[in-house]
C-alpha positions, 0 to 999 in steps of 0.5 A: 528502511521498512516498506508496508505492502497492503494487499487489498484483494478480498480473495485468498491466493489472488493475483494481487497477492502474487504481485505483492509477493513479487514486489516484496522479493524485489524490495529485498533484492534491490535494497538488502538492508530493508525490511518489509511488512506484508498485510494480506487483507483477505486473511487478516480478518480486519472488521469494517470500520465502526465508531467503537474504534475511537473508544478503544473497543477490545476487538480493535485492540486485539486485531488492529493494534498489532497492525498499527504497530507494524505500520508505525515502524514502516517508512513507505506504504504500497497499497495493491488493489485489483480493479473491481467494477472500476473501483478499489476493493471495499477492504482496502478502502476500509483499511484507509478508514482505520489507518490514522496519521500516527500509522501512515501520516507523512509517509510516501505511498505508491499505488499498485493496481492490478487488472486481468485485462486492459483496465486498472486505471480507475482505482489509481484515481479513486485512491488518489482522490479519497484515501489519504485525507485524514491519515495524511499518506502522501502519494508519490507521482509514480504508480503501477498498473499491472495489466494482463496480470495472469500473464505477468510475474509468473516465473523466476525470469521474464517470459516475453517482452511485455513481462520484461517491461513490467518487471523493469517498470516495477524496479524503476518505481521501487527505486523512486519510492526509496528516494522518497522514503529517505527524504520523508524521514526528515519531514517526519522529524520536523515538529511542524507537521504534528499538531493535534488541532489540525490533525485531519486534512481539509 
């Protein structure tokens, strides 16, 4: 099993990246046979979408093709975003414009939202509503909201009850995602879901 972790923050060394690295380490701890691919959008220099991607322009071959190859090899996708003014980041929304069904279609996705305070719910709704249609990523019912993130996941061991509960919830969610990822391998093996005539959602 291979997991793609997409860190959507546009800041380097962000709290979202801290969460991404924690999740990556937990995947390796919980599922030693698994692999991970961590894409940090703040440093990946992925251009914003334009129609030249359809024509196979050189800039997309150089920048997006290696990312696409990694995504194709993954079995599940974990997008992570801070909440900025109640929204997911532009770079993460851009990622979902660029990713096609060939890369992430019919794979389970689990959204992780990050907030420095009590927020974090709005990006969950936004991504569930508008980020999956053409790429056909399938969000599972489980998601994570990491609130008061500056106080969470900072040490090797939990510091206080809230940090401990956050870590326990992450482990639970990752176990749920793994079950979906295994099941969706069978779905992708079916010829029924691949039809170029109806490759986009309605």
